[in-house]
C-alpha positions in Angstrom: 16.0 -1.8 -61.1 12.6 -3.2 -60.5 13.9 -6.8 -60.8 16.7 -6.0 -58.4 14.2 -4.6 -55.8 12.0 -7.7 -56.2 15.1 -9.9 -55.5 15.9 -7.9 -52.3 12.3 -8.3 -51.1 12.4 -12.0 -51.9 15.6 -12.7 -50.0 14.4 -10.6 -47.1 11.3 -12.7 -46.8 13.4 -15.9 -47.0 15.5 -14.6 -44.2 12.6 -13.7 -42.0 11.0 -17.1 -42.5 14.1 -18.9 -41.8 14.6 -17.0 -38.5 11.1 -18.0 -37.3 10.8 -20.5 -34.5 8.0 -22.7 -33.2 7.9 -20.7 -30.0 7.4 -17.1 -29.1 10.4 -15.2 -27.7 9.7 -13.5 -24.4 11.5 -10.3 -23.4 14.6 -10.7 -21.3 13.5 -11.5 -17.7 15.0 -9.4 -14.9 12.6 -10.7 -12.3 13.2 -14.4 -11.5 10.7 -16.0 -9.2 11.4 -18.6 -6.5 7.7 -19.8 -6.4 4.3 -18.7 -7.6 1.1 -19.3 -5.6 -2.0 -18.8 -7.7 -5.1 -18.4 -5.8 -8.2 -19.0 -7.8 -11.7 -18.3 -6.4 -14.6 -19.3 -8.8 -17.2 -16.7 -9.8 -15.8 -13.6 -8.1 -17.5 -10.6 -9.7 -16.0 -7.1 -9.5 -19.1 -6.0 -7.6 -18.7 -8.9 -5.2 -15.0 -8.1 -4.7 -15.8 -4.5 -4.0 -18.7 -5.3 -1.6 -17.2 -8.1 0.5 -14.9 -7.4 3.4 -11.6 -9.2 2.7 -8.8 -7.5 4.8 -6.3 -10.3 4.1 -6.7 -10.0 0.3 -6.5 -6.2 0.7 -3.2 -6.5 2.6 -1.9 -8.9 0.0 -2.9 -6.6 -2.9 -1.4 -3.6 -1.2 2.0 -5.3 -1.9 1.2 -5.6 -5.7 -0.9 -4.6 -8.7 -4.7 -5.1 -9.0 -6.9 -5.0 -12.0 -10.7 -4.8 -11.8 -11.2 -4.7 -15.6 -9.5 -7.9 -16.7 -11.5 -9.5 -19.5 -12.2 -13.2 -19.5 -12.9 -15.3 -22.5 -16.3 -16.3 -23.9 -18.3 -18.3 -23.0 -18.3 -16.9 -19.5 -18.4 -20.3 -17.8 -16.0 -22.2 -15.7 -13.9 -24.8 -17.4 -13.2 -22.7 -20.7 -12.0 -19.8 -18.5 -9.8 -21.7 -16.0 -8.4 -23.5 -19.0 -7.6 -20.2 -20.6 -6.0 -18.8 -17.5 -3.6 -21.8 -17.2 -3.0 -22.4 -21.0 -2.4 -18.8 -22.1 -5.1 -19.2 -24.9 -8.7 -18.9 -25.6 -11.2 -21.6 -26.5 -10.5 -21.1 -30.2 -7.0 -22.4 -29.5 -7.5 -25.0 -26.8 -11.0 -26.2 -27.8 -12.5 -26.3 -24.4 -15.9 -24.9 -25.1 -18.1 -25.9 -22.0 -18.0 -27.5 -18.6 -18.8 -30.9 -20.1 -15.6 -31.0 -22.0 -13.7 -34.3 -21.8 -10.6 -35.6 -23.7 -12.8 -38.3 -25.2 -15.6 -35.9 -26.3 -13.9 -33.2 -28.3 -16.0 -31.0 -30.6 -13.3 -28.5 -31.6 -9.8 -30.1 -31.7 -7.1 -28.0 -30.1 -4.7 -26.4 -32.4 -1.8 -28.2 -30.6 -1.7 -31.2 -28.3 0.8 -33.3 -26.4 1.1 -37.0 -26.8 -1.9 -37.7 -24.7 -4.0 -35.2 -26.6 -4.0 -32.3 -24.1 -3.4 -28.7 -25.1 -0.1 -27.4 -23.5 -0.6 -25.9 -20.0 1.6 -23.8 -17.8 2.5 -27.0 -15.9 3.8 -28.6 -19.1 5.8 -25.5 -20.0 7.3 -25.3 -16.5 8.2 -29.0 -16.3 10.0 -28.8 -19.7 11.7 -25.5 -19.1 12.6 -25.2 -15.4 15.0 -27.7 -13.8 13.7 -29.4 -10.6 10.4 -27.4 -10.7 7.6 -28.7 -8.4 4.0 -28.3 -9.4 0.8 -28.7 -7.5 -3.0 -28.4 -8.3 -5.5 -28.2 -5.3 -9.2 -28.1 -6.2 -12.7 -28.9 -5.2 -14.7 -29.0 -8.4 -14.2 -32.5 -9.9 -14.3 -31.5 -13.6 -11.7 -28.8 -13.2 -8.8 -31.2 -13.9 -10.3 -32.5 -17.1 -8.5 -30.2 -19.5 -5.0 -30.5 -17.9 -2.6 -33.4 -18.3 -1.9 -34.7 -14.8 1.5 -36.0 -16.0 3.0 -32.6 -15.4 1.5 -32.1 -11.9 3.5 -33.4 -8.9 0.7 -33.2 -6.3 -2.9 -33.3 -7.3 -5.4 -33.0 -4.4 -9.3 -33.0 -4.7 -11.5 -32.0 -1.8 -15.2 -33.0 -1.8 -18.4 -31.2 -1.0 -17.2 -27.6 -1.6 -14.6 -28.0 1.3 -11.3 -26.2 0.8 -9.7 -25.8 4.2 -7.6 -29.0 4.0 -6.3 -28.0 0.6 -4.9 -24.8 2.0 -3.1 -26.9 4.6 -1.8 -29.3 2.0 -0.6 -26.3 -0.2 1.3 -24.9 2.7 2.9 -28.3 3.4 3.8 -28.7 -0.3 5.5 -25.3 -0.3 7.5 -26.0 2.9 8.5 -29.5 1.7 9.7 -28.1 -1.6 11.1 -24.7 -0.4 14.5 -25.4 -2.0 13.0 -25.9 -5.4 11.1 -23.7 -7.9 7.5 -24.2 -7.1 4.2 -23.5 -8.8 1.0 -23.9 -6.7 -2.5 -23.5 -8.0 -5.0 -23.3 -5.1 -8.6 -23.2 -6.2 -12.1 -23.2 -4.6 -15.5 -23.4 -6.2 -17.6 -22.7 -3.1 -18.0 -19.0 -4.0 -19.5 -19.8 -7.4 -21.9 -22.3 -5.8 -23.0 -19.6 -3.3 -23.9 -17.5 -6.3 -25.8 -20.2 -8.1 -27.7 -21.3 -5.0 -28.5 -17.9 -3.5 -27.8 -15.3 -6.2 -24.9 -13.1 -7.1 -24.5 -10.3 -4.6 -26.7 -12.2 -2.1 -25.7 -12.1 1.6 -24.6 -15.8 1.2 -22.5 -15.0 -1.8 -20.8 -12.1 0.0 -20.2 -14.3 3.1 -18.5 -17.0 1.0 -15.9 -14.5 -0.1 -15.4 -13.2 3.4 -15.0 -16.7 4.8 -12.3 -17.8 2.4 -10.5 -14.5 3.1 -9.9 -15.7 6.7 -8.4 -18.9 5.3 -6.2 -17.0 2.9 -5.0 -14.9 5.8 -4.1 -17.8 7.9 -2.3 -19.4 5.0 -0.2 -16.3 4.2 0.6 -15.8 7.9 2.0 -19.3 8.1 4.1 -18.7 5.0 5.4 -15.5 6.7 6.3 -17.4 9.8 8.3 -19.9 7.7 10.2 -17.0 6.0 8.5 -18.0 2.6 6.5 -14.8 1.9 9.0 -12.3 0.7 10.4 -14.4 -2.1 7.0 -15.6 -3.4 4.9 -14.2 -6.2 1.1 -14.4 -5.4 -1.6 -14.2 -8.1 -5.3 -13.9 -7.5 -7.8 -14.4 -10.3 -11.2 -15.8 -11.2 -13.1 -17.2 -14.2 -16.2 -15.1 -14.4 -18.5 -12.8 -12.5 -22.3 -13.1 -12.4 -25.6 -11.3 -12.8 -28.0 -11.2 -9.8 -30.6 -13.9 -10.1 -29.3 -15.0 -13.5 -25.9 -16.6 -12.8 -23.4 -16.3 -15.7 -22.6 -17.5 -19.2 -23.6 -14.3 -21.0 -21.7 -11.4 -22.4 -22.3 -8.6 -20.0 -19.4 -6.7 -18.3 -20.6 -8.1 -15.0 -19.9 -11.6 -16.2 -16.8 -11.1 -18.3 -14.8 -8.5 -16.3 -13.1 -9.8 -13.2 -10.5 -9.1 -10.6 -6.9 -10.1 -11.4 -3.9 -9.3 -9.2 -0.2 -10.1 -8.7 2.3 -9.4 -5.9 5.9 -10.3 -5.3 9.5 -9.4 -5.9 9.9 -6.8 -8.6 6.2 -6.0 -8.8 4.9 -2.5 -8.3 3.2 -2.0 -4.9 -0.3 -0.6 -4.3 -0.9 0.1 -8.0 -3.9 -0.5 -10.4 -3.3 -2.1 -13.7 -4.1 0.5 -16.3 -3.3 -1.4 -19.6 -5.8 -3.8 -21.1 -5.5 -7.3 -19.6 -7.0 -10.7 -20.4 -7.2 -14.0 -18.7 -5.0 -15.6 -21.4 -2.1 -13.4 -20.0 -2.0 -15.4 -16.7 0.0 -18.4 -17.8 2.3 -16.3 -20.0 3.0 -14.1 -17.0 3.8 -17.2 -14.8 6.1 -18.6 -17.6 7.8 -15.2 -17.7 8.4 -15.1 -13.9 10.0 -18.5 -14.0 12.3 -17.4 -16.9 10.8 -19.6 -19.6 12.0 -17.8 -22.6 9.9 -19.7 -25.1 6.2 -20.4 -24.8 4.2 -22.3 -27.4 3.4 -20.4 -30.6 -0.1 -21.4 -30.2 -0.5 -19.4 -27.0 -2.0 -16.0 -27.5 -1.4 -14.4 -24.0 1.1 -11.6 -23.4 2.9 -10.3 -20.3 1.5 -7.0 -19.0 4.9 -5.4 -18.5 3.6 -2.4 -16.6 3.2 -4.6 -13.5 7.0 -4.5 -13.0 8.8 -1.9 -11.0 11.4 -1.6 -13.8 10.1 -2.2 -17.2 12.1 -3.8 -19.9 13.7 -1.4 -22.5 
């Protein structure tokens, strides 16, 4: 009898191992996106978000789900965290440990890489899994692109000297020109972080930097509405870290590691707060899910916070 039970256990394990794949299976997707616009503002603390006046972001978030307790990865610095947002993984997986990371100066090798040596990003996953998808990456901090393979990005635009207004115009043009195709746009600015470093987190200058970009966000969204491109778009808003007054960031305090994270669009609950635990590594996994990518790399650690949807999966 014991031998028979052992054989049953043995063959059950063989069946389970044989059924494993090299990619994680996502739940069946009932919300298929036309496009995702991911707005990334660097260094937005929860206190900064609560203090600044940003009526346009408020109006956008009223159409969706907002978290003010999303946890970022350690260290609480820029490049490791943006890499985590857009690769569904923490530094222990992608190996980006500091802002000085370069492909030619790797300390901790990524657990998985493509042919050029880059860890798989959301742009790679979409290019390989979504027919005719168009991708764009708009940024104004030069080092930000270092951890992403530009081969999977159709339009790459860098704006110098902390300027970001032209990139908002380019992002709008990119969306209009590709409105018939699935589209993923990452629209980033570092000026808010630099205001914190130069003047202190929660300084008047830091708060003003948030309020100024909110005006640009409002104009951008209004233009999309005029083109009839708002209702079928999923918008995301997220950041890489917060900050401590007079001390910047890089530590392990909640003020540095807990940040705003939000999503709106078709099938997303409206005017809700995200109650379940959330992490920056969930961002790319959620984007892949919205585009109907059934398989994401097994090396990714992110999950989809399913409570954001109006109708959850069974």
